[in-house]
N, C-alpha and C positions, 0 to 999 in steps of 0.2 A: 620278935613280935610275929604273930601269925594272923593273916587276914583271910577270912573265909568269904567267898563270893557265892551267893546262892542264885542259881538259875532255875527257872521253872519251864518245863516243857509239858506237852499233853501226856507224855508217857511216864515221866518220873521227875523227881527233884534231883538235881545234880549238885553236888558240893565240890567246889574247886578250892583247894588250899594253895595259897601263895605265901612263900616265905619272904619276908622283907629283910633286906640287909641291914645290919646294925651298924651305926656310925658312932656308937658311944665312946670308942677308944680312938677316934680320929680327931686330929687337931689341925688347926689352920693358923698360919701367921702371915700377915701382910708385911711387905718390906719395899724399900725404894730400889728401883732397878739399877741404881748406881752400884749396888752390892751383889748383883746377880752372879758375878764371876766367883764369889766366895761360897756359893752353894755347892755342896757335894751332892750331886744328884743320885748317888747310890744310897743316900740316907733318907730321901723323901720319895713321894709317890709319883712326882713328875719325872720325866726321863731326860729333859734337857732344857736349856734356856729357850729353845725354839717352841716348846710345848706349853710354856707358861701363858696363862690368861693375864692380860694387862688392863689397867684401868683406861678410861677414855682419854685421859691426858698423856698416856704412855709414860707414866712416871713411877707406877707401882705395880707389883704383882703379889702373888701369894704362893705358898707351898703347903702341902698337906702331908701328914705323917701319922703313924699310929704309935701309941705308947709315949715314951719319954721324948722330950725335945732333942733332936739330933744336935751334935756339937756345932756343925756349920750353921745351923739356924740359931742356936743360942749365941753364937758369936756375932750375929748381925747387930749393927749399931742403930739401924733404923727400924727394927722389927716392932710390930704392934703387940698388943696383948695376944694371948692365945685364944682363938675362937673355937666354939663348938660348931658342929655341922649346921644347926639351925641358925646360929649367929652369923656364920659366913654367908649363908643363903640370903639372909636379910640384908647384909652389907652389899653383896653383889647385885641385889635387886635395886639398889639405890642409883641415883643419877650420876654418881662418880664412876660407876662400872657398867651401867646399862643405859643406852641412849633411849630416852623416853619417846623420841620421835621416830625411832626405827620402825620400819614396816615389818610385820611378821610374815 
């Protein structure tokens, strides 16, 4: 997708093109943290258990990957459905993952 931003100045119209990264081939799976040691971090986009985002209850996390589901993710017994980028954003905006009372 290409987004064009138009700016107007007294001298001329300037067009700025921004390329937006595509997430069409990116997938996300939520799982229970009890299985974190079974994730092969060379197969997913996160680098280690220390870099995982956790839910507020500190019981779940998620991994992201592109293409086919990696073997270590497929082997998880607590894995969720596979989410798209838009779906995971909606999930993470919910009260299980984001404190509604947190100050910005």
